[in-house]
Structures are given as C-alpha cells and as structure tokens.
C-alpha positions, -999 to +999 in steps of 0.1 A: +388-323+547+419-338+563+447-357+546+434-390+562+398-384+550+410-376+514+433-405+510+416-431+532+378-426+532+371-461+547+376-469+584+411-480+592+429-498+620+449-479+646+483-490+632+473-480+596+460-447+608+493-439+626+513-449+595+491-428+573+493-398+596+531-401+596+532-403+558+509-372+556+530-353+580+562-361+561+545-350+529+533-318+544+567-310+559+586-315+526+581-280+511+593-264+544+624-287+543+631-278+506+627-241+513+650-241+543+677-259+523+684-230+500+711-220+495+729-253+499+758-243+476+772-211+460+748-190+441+758-174+408+747-138+403+749-126+367+757-089+365+753-079+328+778-050+329+816-049+334+830-045+368+831-010+382+797+003+371+766+012+391+753-024+392+786-035+408+783-007+433+754-025+449+759-061+438+793-065+456+783-051+490+750-070+489+770-102+481+793-096+511+763-094+534+746-124+518+777-144+524+779-132+560+743-141+568+739-174+549+775-187+550+772-194+513+788-176+484+770-152+461+794-151+432+794-121+409+796-130+373+802-099+351+790-104+316+789-070+299+779-059+264+751-046+243+736-024+270+732-053+294+713-075+270+740-101+265+742-109+302+704-110+303+703-135+274+728-157+292+709-156+325+676-164+308+690-198+297+703-208+331+687-238+349+657-226+370+671-241+402+678-210+423+715-212+418+717-186+390+701-152+397+702-121+375+708-085+387+693-063+360+684-027+360+662+000+345+681-006+313+663-039+309+629-022+307+643+002+280+659-025+258+626-040+244+618-006+228+653+000+216+662-033+200+642-048+171+652-083+184+664-096+217+676-132+225+653-131+256+620-117+268+621-100+302+586-110+311+585-144+295+619-157+306+623-143+341+604-140+373+610-107+392+623-112+428+631-079+445+643-043+438+674-037+458+684-001+451+672+031+434+694+061+428+687+094+410+704+101+377+731+128+380+746+151+353+783+150+358+811+166+338+848+165+336+857+199+351+888+202+329+868+196+297+836+215+304+841+252+313+810+255+335+809+263+372+772+255+375+742+242+356+732+276+342+767+282+327+767+246+313+733+250+296+743+283+281+775+268+267+757+237+252+731+259+235+758+281+220+779+251+209+756+224+196+774+191+191+806+203+206+802+183+238+797+145+240+784+122+267+793+087+275+768+060+284+768+024+296+757+015+261+729+021+236+695+016+252+707+020+288+692+046+312+724+066+308+717+069+270+679+076+274+685+101+302+707+120+278+681+118+250+654+130+274+676+159+285+682+169+249+645+168+242+635+189+272+663+215+268+663+217+230+701+210+229+723+186+210+751+166+226+768+137+209+762+102+224+792+079+229+782+044+239+804+021+260+802-015+271+792-005+306+790+024+330+824+015+345+844+020+313+824+052+304+831+066+339+868+059+336+869+077+303+850+106+318+876+109+346+904+106+321+889+133+299+882+112+269+845+121+271+831+154+284+801+144+305+777+116+316+741+112+328+751+086+354+735+068+383+745+086+414+757+053+430+787+048+406+796+086+404+793+094+442+829+086+452+843+104+422+822+135+428+834+135+465+870+131+453+867+160+429+875+140+398+842+149+382+817+176+390+779+172+396+758+199+381+723+185+385+705+155+402+673+144+387+640+146+406+620+169+428+644+173+457+681+174+464+698+142+474+708+141+511+743+127+502+749+158+480+729+187+494+748+213+474+738+198+440+705+213+427+677+191+416+662+192+381+628+206+393+644+237+408+664+241+376+633+243+355+630+207+344+600+194+365+595+164+342+631+152+343+627+125+369+651+098+359+663+072+383+685+042+379+672+012+398+686-023+402+667-055+409+670-093+410+653-118+387+653-156+385+649-177+354+613-186+348+604-220+363+624-214+395+603-230+423+581-207+443+596-217+476+632-209+464+619-175+450+605-167+485+638-177+502+659-157+477+637-126+484+640-131+521+678-135+521+685-106+497+662-084+517+681-093+549+714-086+532+702-051+520+688-042+555+720-048+574+736-017+590+766-021+567+744-022+536+724+008+548+756+028+552+768+019+517+735+028+502+733+061+520+769+070+509+758+065+473+726+085+477+705+054+472+673+040+487+663+004+493+628+003+477+620-032+490+596-039+462+592-077+459+572-102+439+540-089+425+548-053+435+581-054+417+564-070+387+538-042+386+566-016+388+584-033+359+553-032+337+550+006+344+587+012+335+583-008+302+554+015+292+572+047+303+604+041+285+586+030+253+572+065+251+606+081+257+622+060+230+594+068+205+597+105+212+634+106+209+636+085+178+664+064+193+667+029+179+692+001+179+695-030+158 
C-alpha cells in the first residue's frame, strides 16, 4: 500500500494529490537527510585509559583519518582509572545523540566478573558499533631486570624464584591483569601483580625498570620492542606475528590454550538513533581502511576485524562468558 492510499483512502483532486505526494516524499526523505548530516559538529571519543596506552595507539591515528575524511573533529577524551571502568561509566551517561562515542576494549568484558558493582552495564547502557583493532598479547620484560635471553630461561627462573618477579598491568580486571593470571595458572608459577591506572603508565615504569615485566597488547609495546627498550619473549596465539617473526608464539612454547588478544571497539550510549549508529560505523570503517591506518595497524602487529553491529554484539557476549570462566578459575576479584 502506498503513502497516498494509507493516508488518503478517498478519491482526491489533482492539486490535493500533488500536495500529498510532495508531503509524503518529504517525509520519506527525512531519515536520509538526518543520516547524511552526521557529523555536523565535533565528536567526543571517550578513551577510558590515560594517554600513551594501547587504546591510544589506535584511537589517535583513527581520529586523524576520521578528521581527514569527514572534515569534522574526533576529539580524544582520556578518562583513566579503575581498569577503564570510570571512563565507561562517564560515557554511559552521555546524551545519546551521536556526539559522544566510547572506545572500550576487551577489559570491559572482563570487568563485570571482576567487580561486585559497576556504575554502568555494558549491555544495558551501550550499543556496540564496530571493532577497530585486535592485537595479540605479548610477554615483555625489562632486559636489565630479568636475566633471561629467551622464554625457556625466563620460565626456569620464575619457577626457581616464585614471587621474585612482578608484572605491571593497566589496572585490576584488565586483559593485562587476566593474561598474567592465566599465564600463572597454565605454568604453575607465581608472579606478583602491580596494577596501574592504565597501560601507558605501566609501560613507562617497565621501561624505567620499576616493574620487571608485562603481559601487554602488542600495539602499545611494538615501538619499544623495536627500539630495544623492552624484550619480547612470547606472543600469544597459534602463530608468530608478521611484525615480529623472531618472537615465538605460545602454542610452539607448549601453551596451546594461551590465546589472549587485546581488542578495541567503539560503542555509543543506548538510545543513539539507528541512522547515526549506521553512519558512525561507516565513517569509522572508512577511517580504519585508509592506507595510512593499514600501515599503522601492520606496524603494531594488529588486524582490523571489521566486526560491526550484531556481529560485534555476538562477539562481546562470547567474551563476557569466556572471561567469566577465567576470573572464576583464577580467584581474582576486585571491589
């Protein structure tokens, strides 16, 4: 049934029909007009970790490409603390108008199992937009603090010296933390956990020698590994990373179930109009698929998964279930 038949079932004169058709066309065109208008002003991107961490390593180059393509700013707003949950709580209360987006990570699918209470609910308060990067976790050490030339020497040292080494993380309940707990479970070792307010501060302390090691996302460690400031002993997963072909993977080192990756994605506050969600996905996807972004991702050993909408939502549900089991097995808990 047409717009005219629905709204004007009785016969109408020619002038009335033309007026009605024009009104109907204008009404039908409105959603397309609203969609094409976004972004009409700068967009605020809440990054729930301090500057310099893994999230920043992708948020900032992505923002640069977004600005180039749309001619509108994507402003990075770093709000660190509590393993990324403070920034998430802040973003969850933003107006659902498309001008505040949230760049979360795997950490946010761990947090519900780690904290007895959160000031937000990832599934209730947000709508998932798109996953923008995925990088394997890498075991890195300060070469001046850890007397190990390779993974075998490192493992032998840790087993002979339980509790002597410590590892920094982006905070309790982050993937850095749980990657360490999972490693300890699978290798029957003990390493002391030192939480920070983000991966950036933890990484700087690792480089300075204030902590011994980290289970970091390869994205934030890559430049420092290449610069010789830290040493990579193992990359998680079933294969070596093309950016670091000399670093063995966990499977070949006898840890076939140690497949930990740090992924990053965008959410919008629940209630954000569907057409704006679609536009945001489209523009972020374009930004991540530019030649410049591809080069940046490759240099950090990262992939662009391009999971969006319902696919990303399904992935998130799987991660929530996965990390709930790891948290339970490790006994880790935060208040």
